[in-house]
Structures are given as C-alpha cells and as structure tokens.
C-alpha positions as CSV (number, residue, x, y, z in Angstrom):
1,X,56.0,29.9,47.3
2,X,56.7,26.4,46.0
3,X,53.6,24.3,46.5
4,X,53.9,21.5,44.0
5,X,54.8,19.0,46.6
6,X,52.3,16.4,47.8
7,X,52.4,15.9,51.5
8,X,54.0,12.4,52.1
9,X,52.7,10.2,54.8
10,X,53.6,11.4,58.3
11,X,55.3,14.7,57.1
12,X,52.8,16.9,59.0
13,X,53.3,14.6,62.0
14,X,57.1,15.0,61.8
15,X,56.6,18.7,61.8
16,X,54.2,18.5,64.7
17,X,56.7,16.4,66.8
18,X,59.4,19.0,66.1
19,X,57.1,21.6,67.7
20,X,56.7,19.2,70.7
21,X,60.5,19.2,71.1
22,X,60.7,22.9,70.7
23,X,57.8,23.5,73.2
24,X,59.5,21.2,75.8
25,X,62.8,23.0,75.3
26,X,61.2,26.4,75.9
27,X,58.9,25.4,78.7
28,X,61.1,22.9,80.6
29,X,62.4,25.3,83.3
30,X,58.8,26.2,84.3
31,X,58.1,22.6,85.2
32,X,61.0,22.2,87.5
33,X,61.7,25.6,89.1
34,X,62.0,24.3,92.7
35,X,64.4,21.5,91.6
36,X,66.6,23.9,89.6
37,X,66.6,26.4,92.4
38,X,67.7,23.8,94.9
39,X,70.2,22.0,92.6
40,X,71.9,25.2,91.3
41,X,71.7,27.1,94.7
42,X,69.8,30.1,93.3
43,X,66.5,31.8,94.2
44,X,63.2,31.0,92.4
45,X,62.9,34.3,90.6
46,X,66.5,33.8,89.3
47,X,65.4,30.5,87.8
48,X,62.5,32.3,86.2
49,X,65.0,34.4,84.3
50,X,65.8,31.2,82.3
51,X,62.3,31.8,80.8
52,X,62.7,35.5,80.5
53,X,66.1,35.7,78.9
54,X,65.3,32.7,76.7
55,X,62.2,34.5,75.5
56,X,64.3,37.6,74.7
57,X,66.7,35.6,72.6
58,X,63.8,33.8,70.8
59,X,62.0,37.0,70.0
60,X,65.1,38.6,68.5
61,X,66.3,35.5,66.6
62,X,63.0,34.4,65.2
63,X,62.6,37.1,62.5
64,X,66.4,37.5,62.1
65,X,67.0,33.8,61.3
66,X,63.8,33.8,59.1
67,X,65.5,36.5,57.0
68,X,68.9,34.9,56.9
69,X,67.7,31.4,56.1
70,X,64.7,32.0,53.8
71,X,66.5,30.6,50.8
72,X,67.6,27.4,52.5
73,X,66.0,24.0,51.9
74,X,63.4,23.5,54.6
75,X,64.2,19.9,55.4
76,X,67.9,20.6,56.0
77,X,67.1,23.7,57.9
78,X,64.5,22.1,60.2
79,X,66.6,19.0,60.7
80,X,69.6,20.9,61.8
81,X,67.5,23.0,64.1
82,X,66.1,19.9,65.8
83,X,69.6,18.4,66.1
84,X,70.8,21.5,67.9
85,X,67.8,21.4,70.3
86,X,68.6,17.7,71.0
87,X,72.2,18.3,71.7
88,X,71.5,21.5,73.7
89,X,69.2,19.6,76.0
90,X,71.6,16.7,76.4
91,X,74.4,19.2,77.3
92,X,72.1,21.0,79.8
93,X,71.9,17.8,81.8
94,X,75.6,18.1,82.6
95,X,75.7,21.9,83.3
96,X,77.8,22.4,86.5
97,X,76.2,25.7,87.5
98,X,73.4,28.2,86.7
99,X,75.6,30.4,84.5
100,X,76.5,27.4,82.3
101,X,72.9,26.3,82.0
102,X,71.8,29.8,81.1
103,X,74.5,30.0,78.4
104,X,73.6,26.6,76.9
105,X,69.9,27.6,76.9
106,X,70.5,30.9,75.1
107,X,72.7,29.3,72.4
108,X,70.2,26.4,72.0
109,X,67.2,28.7,71.7
110,X,69.0,31.1,69.3
111,X,68.9,28.3,66.8
112,X,65.6,26.8,68.0
113,X,63.9,30.1,67.2
114,X,63.9,28.9,63.6
115,X,61.7,25.9,64.1
116,X,58.2,27.0,64.9
117,X,57.7,29.7,62.1
118,X,59.5,27.6,59.5
119,X,57.4,24.6,60.4
120,X,54.2,26.6,59.9
121,X,55.5,27.9,56.5
122,X,56.5,24.4,55.5
123,X,53.0,23.0,56.5
124,X,51.5,25.6,54.1
125,X,53.8,24.4,51.3
126,X,52.9,20.7,51.6
127,X,49.1,21.1,52.1
128,X,46.3,22.0,49.6
129,X,44.8,25.4,50.0
130,X,41.5,24.1,51.3
131,X,43.3,22.2,54.1
132,X,45.9,24.7,54.9
133,X,44.2,26.0,58.1
134,X,43.7,22.6,59.6
135,X,47.2,21.4,58.7
136,X,48.9,24.4,60.3
137,X,46.7,23.9,63.4
138,X,47.7,20.2,63.4
139,X,51.4,21.1,63.3
140,X,50.9,23.4,66.2
141,X,49.4,20.6,68.1
142,X,53.0,19.8,69.1
143,X,53.0,22.8,71.4
144,X,49.8,21.5,73.1
145,X,51.4,18.1,73.5
146,X,54.5,19.8,75.0
147,X,52.2,21.2,77.7
148,X,49.8,18.2,77.9
149,X,52.4,15.4,78.1
150,X,55.9,16.9,78.0
151,X,55.6,19.5,80.8
152,X,53.9,17.1,83.3
153,X,56.5,14.4,82.6
154,X,59.3,17.0,83.0
155,X,57.8,18.0,86.3
156,X,57.4,14.3,87.4
157,X,60.9,13.3,86.4
158,X,62.4,16.4,87.8
159,X,60.7,15.9,91.2
160,X,61.6,12.2,91.4
161,X,64.8,11.7,89.5
162,X,66.3,15.2,89.3
163,X,66.3,18.0,86.8
164,X,69.3,16.6,84.9
165,X,67.3,13.5,84.0
166,X,64.5,15.7,82.7
167,X,66.9,17.4,80.3
168,X,68.2,14.0,79.2
169,X,64.7,12.8,78.4
170,X,64.0,16.0,76.3
171,X,67.2,15.5,74.4
172,X,66.4,11.9,73.6
173,X,63.0,12.8,72.2
174,X,64.7,15.6,70.2
175,X,67.0,13.0,68.6
176,X,64.1,10.8,67.6
177,X,62.2,13.7,66.2
178,X,65.3,14.7,64.1
179,X,65.4,11.2,62.6
180,X,61.7,11.2,61.8
181,X,61.7,14.6,60.1
182,X,64.8,13.7,58.1
183,X,63.1,10.6,56.9
184,X,59.6,11.9,56.1
185,X,59.9,15.6,55.0
186,X,60.6,15.9,51.2
187,X,63.7,17.8,50.1
188,X,63.5,20.8,47.8
189,X,60.9,22.8,49.7
190,X,61.6,26.5,49.6
191,X,59.3,29.4,50.4
192,X,59.4,33.0,49.1
193,X,62.7,34.7,49.9
194,X,62.4,37.1,52.9
195,X,63.9,40.5,52.0
196,X,64.2,43.7,53.9
197,X,61.2,45.2,52.1
198,X,59.2,42.3,53.4
199,X,59.3,43.7,56.9
200,X,58.2,47.1,55.6
201,X,55.2,45.6,53.8
202,X,54.2,43.7,57.0
203,X,54.4,46.9,59.0
204,X,52.0,48.6,56.7
205,X,49.5,45.8,56.9
206,X,47.0,46.9,59.6
207,X,45.6,43.4,60.1
208,X,49.0,41.9,60.6
209,X,50.0,44.5,63.1
210,X,46.8,44.0,65.1
211,X,47.3,40.2,65.1
212,X,50.8,40.5,66.4
213,X,49.6,42.8,69.2
214,X,47.0,40.1,70.1
215,X,49.7,37.5,70.4
216,X,51.8,39.7,72.6
217,X,49.0,40.5,75.0
218,X,47.7,36.9,75.2
219,X,51.1,35.5,76.0
220,X,52.0,38.3,78.4
221,X,48.9,37.6,80.4
222,X,49.4,33.9,80.5
223,X,53.1,33.9,81.5
224,X,52.5,36.3,84.4
225,X,51.0,33.2,86.0
226,X,52.4,30.2,84.0
227,X,56.1,30.8,84.6
228,X,55.6,30.5,88.4
229,X,52.5,28.3,88.4
230,X,54.2,25.5,90.4
231,X,55.5,27.8,93.1
232,X,52.3,29.8,93.2
233,X,50.2,26.6,93.8
234,X,52.6,25.6,96.5
235,X,52.5,28.9,98.3
236,X,48.8,29.6,97.9
237,X,47.4,26.0,98.4
238,X,50.2,24.0,99.9
239,X,50.2,21.7,96.8
240,X,53.0,19.1,96.6
241,X,55.0,18.0,93.6
242,X,52.4,15.4,92.4
243,X,49.5,17.9,92.8
244,X,51.4,20.5,90.8
245,X,52.3,18.0,88.1
246,X,48.6,17.1,87.9
247,X,47.6,20.7,87.3
248,X,50.2,21.0,84.5
249,X,48.8,17.7,83.0
250,X,45.2,19.1,83.2
251,X,46.4,22.4,81.6
252,X,48.2,20.5,78.8
253,X,45.4,17.9,78.2
254,X,42.8,20.6,77.9
255,X,45.1,22.5,75.6
256,X,45.5,19.4,73.4
257,X,41.7,19.0,73.4
258,X,41.2,22.7,72.5
259,X,43.6,22.4,69.5
260,X,41.9,19.2,68.3
261,X,38.5,21.0,68.4
262,X,39.9,24.1,66.8
263,X,41.5,22.1,64.0
264,X,38.2,20.4,63.3
265,X,36.0,23.6,63.2
266,X,38.4,26.3,61.8
267,X,37.7,25.4,58.1
268,X,34.0,25.8,58.6
269,X,33.8,28.5,61.3
270,X,36.7,30.6,60.1
271,X,39.8,31.6,62.0
272,X,38.2,34.8,63.5
273,X,35.3,33.2,65.2
274,X,37.3,30.2,66.3
275,X,40.0,32.5,67.8
276,X,37.3,34.6,69.6
277,X,35.7,31.4,71.1
278,X,39.0,30.1,72.6
279,X,40.1,33.5,73.8
280,X,36.9,33.7,75.8
281,X,37.7,30.4,77.4
282,X,41.2,31.6,78.2
283,X,39.8,34.7,79.8
284,X,37.2,32.8,81.8
285,X,40.0,30.5,83.1
286,X,42.3,33.3,84.1
287,X,39.5,35.1,85.9
288,X,38.5,31.8,87.7
289,X,42.1,31.3,88.8
290,X,42.2,34.8,90.2
291,X,38.9,34.5,92.0
292,X,39.7,31.0,93.5
293,X,43.2,31.8,94.7
294,X,44.0,29.5,97.7
295,X,41.5,26.7,96.9
296,X,43.4,23.9,95.1
297,X,40.4,22.1,93.5
298,X,38.9,25.4,92.1
299,X,42.3,26.6,90.8
300,X,42.7,23.2,89.0
301,X,39.3,23.6,87.4
302,X,40.2,27.2,86.4
303,X,43.4,25.9,84.8
304,X,41.4,23.3,82.8
305,X,39.2,26.1,81.4
306,X,42.2,28.3,80.7
307,X,44.0,25.4,79.1
308,X,41.3,24.9,76.5
309,X,42.2,28.3,75.0
310,X,46.0,28.7,75.4
311,X,47.3,26.7,72.5
312,X,44.3,26.9,70.1
313,X,44.4,30.7,70.2
314,X,48.0,30.7,69.0
315,X,47.2,28.2,66.3
316,X,44.4,30.5,65.1
317,X,46.8,33.4,65.1
318,X,49.1,31.5,62.7
319,X,46.1,30.7,60.4
320,X,44.9,34.3,60.4
321,X,48.4,35.6,59.6
322,X,48.8,33.2,56.7
323,X,45.4,34.3,55.4
324,X,46.0,38.0,55.9
325,X,49.1,38.1,53.7
326,X,49.8,34.8,52.0
327,X,52.9,35.9,50.0
328,X,54.5,37.1,53.3
329,X,53.4,34.1,55.4
330,X,56.9,32.9,56.3
331,X,57.9,36.4,57.6
332,X,54.6,37.1,59.3
333,X,54.6,33.8,61.1
334,X,58.2,34.3,62.2
335,X,57.2,37.7,63.6
336,X,54.3,36.2,65.4
337,X,56.6,33.7,67.0
338,X,58.9,36.6,67.9
339,X,56.1,38.6,69.6
340,X,54.9,35.4,71.3
341,X,58.3,35.2,73.0
342,X,58.2,39.0,73.7
343,X,54.9,38.2,75.5
344,X,56.6,35.4,77.4
345,X,59.5,37.7,78.4
346,X,57.1,40.5,79.5
347,X,54.8,38.1,81.4
348,X,57.6,36.2,83.1
349,X,59.4,39.4,84.1
350,X,56.2,40.9,85.6
351,X,55.3,37.7,87.3
352,X,58.9,37.3,88.7
353,X,58.8,40.9,90.0
354,X,55.4,40.3,91.7
355,X,56.6,36.9,93.1
356,X,59.8,38.4,94.5
357,X,57.6,41.0,96.3
358,X,55.3,38.4,97.7
359,X,52.4,39.9,95.7
360,X,51.0,36.4,94.8
361,X,47.3,37.4,94.6
362,X,48.0,40.3,92.3
363,X,49.4,38.1,89.5
364,X,45.9,36.9,88.6
365,X,44.6,40.5,88.2
366,X,47.5,41.6,86.1
367,X,47.1,38.5,83.9
368,X,43.4,39.2,83.5
369,X,44.1,42.8,82.4
370,X,46.4,41.6,79.6
371,X,43.9,39.0,78.3
372,X,41.0,41.6,78.4
373,X,43.1,43.9,76.2
374,X,43.8,41.0,73.9
375,X,40.1,40.4,73.6
376,X,39.4,44.0,72.7
377,X,42.0,44.0,69.9
378,X,40.5,40.7,68.6
379,X,37.1,42.4,68.3
380,X,38.8,45.2,66.3
381,X,39.9,42.6,63.8
382,X,36.5,41.3,63.0
383,X,36.2,40.7,59.2
384,X,33.9,43.0,57.4
385,X,30.9,41.3,56.0
386,X,30.3,41.8,52.3
387,X,26.8,42.9,51.5
388,X,25.4,41.2,48.4
389,X,23.7,43.7,46.1
390,X,20.6,42.3,44.2
391,X,21.0,42.4,40.4
C-alpha cells in the first residue's frame, strides 16, 4: 500500500466525521421508530425492517464495492460516497410512503457501504505505523459520535419536529462532511488492489475468520435490543420520548468515552487486551439490562455500562484485522464491515420477531447469549506468548 503521504491537518478528523454521517444514516430509523410508524401508517416491526434490509444491503455491498473500487483514488471515492449519503438523506425527508423510503434507503446504503472500510484503510495510509492503531480508532470515533450525539438529536428532532426534519438534518451534516473531506484529504491515495484471490487468502487465515465471527456475534447480540430500544423502554417502563432520548444520549456518550479511552490505551495494552476489557463491559451492561427490565433508572445505568463497550470493541476489531494481515487490510476491514451489518440484520430480525410476539423480556436473554459466545471466541484468539530462550 502507498504510505508516503504525510497526514495533513484535519485529514483524520475529516474521515472521522464521514463515519459520523455514515453512522447516523445507518442508525437513524432506530431513533424514530414510533414517529416513522405513525407517519407512514405501518407497524413498529415493519419500521424495524428498514434496519434489517438496510443491513443486508450493506453486508453484501461492502466487500463487493471494496473489490470493484480498490484501484480508485481514495479522496474521490470517499467524497462521492458522502455526497450520495447526503443526497439520500435529503431525498428521504420527502418520501411520500414507506416503500419509497425503503427504496431510497437501500440505494443510499448500497453506496454508503463503501465508506467505513475505505476510511479505515485510508487512515492506515496516512498514519505512521506506530500510530496506526490509535488513528484507526480515532476515525471510528465517528460511529461513537453518531450514537452519542447524532442518534439522541435524531430522536429529539423526530419527536418534536417530525421524522422528515431529522432526515434533513442528517443530509445537511453530510453535505458539510463532504466539503471538509474534499478539502483536507490528499489526492493520490491508493491501497493494494483487491483481487479475487484476496478473499481466498483471507478465508485461509484462521485469525481473520475468528475476528469476523466475533464481530458478527457482538453485533447480533446488541441489535436484538438496540433496534427496538425506544419501543422496549416505552413498553417496559412507560418512558416518554425525552426519557428515551436521554437513554440514547447516555449510550452514545459512554460509547464516545469508551473509544477515547481505547484510543489512548491500545498502543500500550495491545488490541487483544483492550478488546477483551470492553467486551466484558458490553456483556455486563447487557446482563444488567436483562436483570433490571421494567425499572427505568436501572435500565439506563445498564445502557451506560453497555455503551462503554459497543463502539470501542468494533474499533479494536479493525485494529486487530489490520495487524493480522496488513497487506490484505482493505479487504479484511471491508469484510468486517460486512459481517458487522450481517450481525445487525440477524439481531434486528430476531428482535423484531420477539417484539411482534410480545416476548419483550426474552430479548435480553437472547442478546446475552450472543455476547457470551463472542467472549468465548475472543478468548480463543489470545496471542501466543513467545518464550525467550536464554543464550
């Protein structure tokens, strides 16, 4: 990969803000499910399919577009992707019905699937090797901000001014992010071409396969709850729109804090130990949510603990994949993004099925089972210690 480019000022920040826009575009329906259901005259589980179907498109298009566009200039590629996300969100604000909104979302996300893996690969290109882990983690801070700031604002705007205004706001931020990235990211950045044999090499790499499985299990467990977090809080505790928005804000703020801490400790601790720490926090939070179902203050505290781990674990997955197979980083990160969305699709589909059957309390136990499995796989990826032999 080309790495002779010094990182200009604000280039990592421009990449990070692009992830903020991408995260808001992906997560937006989860923050305004009741408003979308009422405004489009559909049931809550039907609105949840915006997350499920969107995740299916993302998981298919992420590796496919990584292969098709691997020889493109990264600045042009990422800028066009952000422009499509901005225009897609703006167009969504004027969707006359559910079918149109779904179609717009699928087209927008088919292109948007490019952004997150390519941003990670680009971050690796513009950073020195010793800072690569922290730079990639910083770029993924955008997803934490999407949950910490974007999703609560989407929920607030949606409940007070309508879901159309929320989409307009995301579109406006996307346009600003497009301008910043075009201005600050250097041209001429290209990674190693992704060829068909690249996928075969990744499939033969045991560590890469296990890391992808970890991502799938972690995201499946979280999205069993997260997709319907608002309706679950309302049904289980009677929470109103402001209380639900507060929980989303707590979740996102703690996610932001978790990534900041992970970014600071990963170069010293190593990605494995950092990942293990934050997955433990995620598991503790999901278990606490399950055990405190029906008690709003306790569920809010559980979400805070869970939030510390949700984004930082994904950041560590990216770092570990880049480290496991550096020449194949662009492809492995795109696959990780793909299985991340597979996890979203699995979790939201399972959560929607349980919600439709009024099995609200069961969602926490199913989520816990997924995260426990993820923890077991993480333990199986523990790096082998090299034993020094005395001379």
